[in-house]
N, C-alpha and C positions, 0 to 999 in steps of 0.2 A: 499478096497477103498471106501470112503464115496462119497456121491453126492457132486459135486463141482459147485457152481454157477459161470458161466462164465460172464453173462451179465445181468444186471437188470437196465434199464434206461427208461427214459420218455423224448420224444423230442417233443417240441412245434413247430408246423409248422405255426400256426397263433392263434388268439384268440379262434377260434372254431374248431381247428384240431390239434391232437397230436398222436404220435406213442408211444407205450409201448412194449418194447422188454424184454423177460425173457428167459434165456438159461441156462440149467444145463447140466453137464457131469455126467452120472450115472455109477454106478458100473456094471449094466447090462440093456439091452434094456427094454423099457416098452412094454407091450403086444401090438402087432400089428406093432411094427417098428423093423427093423433089426439092428439098430445102438444104441449106448450108450448115446444118448442125448434126453432131454425132452425140449420142447420149446413152447412158446406162443408169438406170435408177432402180435400186433393188431393196426390197424390204425382207429381212431375214428374221425368223423367229425359231428359237431353239435349233439353230444351225441349218434350217431349211428356208430357202428362198420362196416365199409365198406370194409376192407381188413383185413384177418386174416389168419395166418398160425400156425398150431398146430398139435400135435400128441397125442391126448388124448388116455388113455388106452383103448385098444380094438378096436379103430377106425383107428389107424395108422396115417401116415403122410398124410395131406391134407391141401388145402387152400380154403378160401372163398373169392370170389371177388363179391362185391355186394350180390345178393341173390343166386349166383351160387356156388356150392361146387364141388371141383374136387380133384382127388389124387394128392399128390405132391411127387416127387422122391427127397429125401434128399441125398446129396452127402457130403457136408462139411458145418460147421456153417458159414463160410465166403460166400459161395454160397447162403445159405438160407437167409442171410441178404441182399445180393445183389439182389436176386430175389424179396424179400419183398419190398425193396426200389424202384425196377423198377415197381412193381405193384402199389405202392403209386403214382408215377409219372404218370403212365397211368391212374389211377382213377382220379387224379386231372385234367389230360388233357381232358379225356373223360367227365368230369363234371364241367368244368370250367364256364359253363353259368348258372348252377342251384344254 
């Protein structure tokens, strides 16, 4: 099986904010992740990445929220995208006055 790109999209939230989602199904897991997906989901506001989910090689599944990085438990691509969207809503709510 070859790698298959499942998602590659950019969503504009405003003139100064967008999300970029990239998700692949892989023939075997990347080092550090127990599943067969490779992903990078980023929410960028005024040129700064404020929310990001990714599983870079050797580091495994994790998320960034502001300046804080925490492990992320990947279950399904649908849950990944839902969690990411929930964090975007949370970040927008917590930073609505900045």
